KOLNU-432112 format. One line per 4 residues: number of its first residue (from 1); their letters; for each residue z, y, x of C-alpha. Coordinates in pm, whole numbers. Example, Ala and Ser with C-alpha at 12.3 -4.5 7.8 and 13.67 -1.06 7.14 Angstrom:
% residues 2
1 = as = 780/-450/1230  714/-106/1367
END
This chain:
% residues 188
1 = mses = -3438/1524/36  -3539/1874/141  -3444/2026/471  -3217/2328/446
5 = hpss = -3087/2594/675  -2715/2674/724  -2590/2852/425  -2257/2924/255
9 = tarl = -2325/2655/-14  -2075/2381/-42  -2189/2056/111  -2100/1686/22
13 = vvgv = -2115/1495/352  -2145/1133/280  -2127/848/535  -2398/582/476
17 = sgsp = -2441/261/658  -2613/41/414  -2292/-139/311  -2225/-184/-63
21 = gslt = -1929/62/-24  -2147/331/135  -2409/286/-141  -2149/346/-400
25 = alvr = -2020/655/-209  -2377/785/-194  -2426/757/-568  -2095/925/-631
29 = aade = -2156/1203/-379  -2505/1266/-542  -2327/1298/-887  -2060/1532/-739
33 = arrr = -2327/1749/-571  -2520/1784/-897  -2200/1864/-1084  -2090/2117/-826
37 = gael = -2423/2272/-734  -2371/2170/-383  -2594/2029/-109  -2604/1651/-37
41 = wpvh = -2581/1562/330  -2617/1182/388  -2509/1093/751  -2580/762/924
45 = awvp = -2367/756/1235  -2486/520/1513  -2368/420/1860  -2577/239/2131
49 = pgge = -2535/-133/2142  -2230/-214/2350  -2090/136/2297  -2120/465/2471
53 = laar = -1961/343/2794  -2213/54/2825  -2497/298/2757  -2389/532/3032
57 = rspa = -2348/256/3287  -2698/114/3230  -2999/299/3356  -3217/106/3119
61 = aalm = -3014/249/2821  -3160/591/2879  -3497/460/2809  -3379/291/2485
65 = vpew = -3203/595/2330  -3521/721/2153  -3580/369/2003  -3222/350/1887
69 = erla = -3254/689/1730  -3567/584/1554  -3403/276/1420  -3099/476/1300
73 = rerl = -3342/721/1113  -3529/426/957  -3211/269/839  -3094/604/682
77 = lkvl = -3429/642/502  -3412/289/380  -3073/346/233  -3194/664/63
81 = ydvf = -3494/493/-68  -3289/199/-196  -3048/446/-389  -3285/708/-499
85 = ggag = -3636/547/-493  -3936/723/-361  -3872/1050/-526  -3563/1141/-327
89 = sglp = -3227/1265/-464  -3372/1597/-602  -3090/1777/-438  -3098/2037/-154
93 = gqal = -2950/1921/171  -3034/1742/489  -3017/1369/591  -2883/1316/942
97 = aarg = -2880/1032/1186  -2600/1132/1412  -2497/967/1749  -2138/882/1755
101 = tpgp = -1872/677/1569  -1876/737/1198  -1531/899/1149  -1561/1162/1429
105 = alvq = -1933/1232/1340  -1845/1295/969  -1553/1526/1062  -1766/1719/1303
109 = iagr = -2050/1766/1066  -1827/1862/767  -1666/2144/971  -1659/2411/699
113 = eddv = -1363/2459/462  -1573/2425/149  -1735/2092/261  -1627/1749/112
117 = ivvg = -1651/1425/296  -1738/1126/84  -1670/774/220  -1658/426/65
121 = agrr = -1313/280/51  -1382/-90/55  -1134/-377/33  -1004/-451/382
125 = gllh = -797/-733/506  -562/-723/794  -796/-889/1040  -1080/-649/950
129 = ralr = -848/-355/972  -743/-460/1323  -1096/-517/1448  -1265/-210/1286
133 = psvg = -1078/112/1214  -1116/266/874  -1361/558/861  -1188/683/546
137 = rycv = -846/685/713  -988/869/1024  -1138/1140/796  -830/1184/593
141 = ahag = -623/1237/917  -861/1461/1103  -1081/1656/852  -1018/2026/779
145 = cpvl = -1190/1968/434  -1114/1742/135  -1206/1376/167  -1314/1163/-138
149 = avpp = -1267/789/-84  -1472/606/-340  -1341/264/-446  -1581/-29/-451
153 = splq = -1758/-127/-768  -1557/-382/-973  -1854/-608/-960  -1837/-626/-570
157 = aale = -1522/-835/-577  -1668/-1079/-828  -1988/-1110/-626  -1782/-1167/-298
161 = aahr = -1581/-1437/-472  -1895/-1604/-597  -2041/-1587/-243  -1726/-1735/-86
165 = rnvl = -1735/-2031/-339  -2104/-2081/-259  -2047/-2087/119  -1760/-2345/62
169 = rlrl = -1982/-2543/-171  -1731/-2515/-448  -1837/-2511/-823  -1896/-2174/-963
173 = dtgr = -1694/-2101/-1273  -1965/-1923/-1472  -1739/-1865/-1776  -1488/-1664/-1566
177 = lehe = -1777/-1479/-1396  -1941/-1391/-1721  -1611/-1263/-1857  -1569/-1042/-1548
181 = fdtv = -1918/-906/-1583  -1858/-835/-1963  -1544/-636/-1881  -1703/-393/-1635
185 = ppda = -1810/-53/-1776  -2180/-7/-1816  -2197/272/-1561  -2025/67/-1269
END
């Protein structure tokens, strides 16, 4: 990914965390950036362990900030490598590791009217929604630019179901699983 200077070119600002939903969103954002002739700005938002309040209270946290920033950059680079390989995306733009919660960080970075925020819209149960607010919902409510919420791959639900059956030591119905994999489009 090449570094760029502020310009009037449209940007696709995509939140990446390493989750399957964020990987799907990154691939979709790269496709959209190519189609639109826009810049790709992958963003990994991070907060100190224990949150910002805990980091401000502890004098030792100030010493750890550079290490946490390094770990965030490494995670971002690993995600980019996993998705694009060693050659990079081939798109102009800038990869950022931003300190802050994901929703507000993405909204702040995508501050121009011609920007587009791209986020993964994973399946979320009531308990998960109560414990961790949705980044996509935050962006839709607060962004001054369009927000593209990318649904999860159809294979993700099948893989999660297989994982649950494995954890519970239930028999895996390979016939049903094979049927689900056969019905998925080749580009999913």
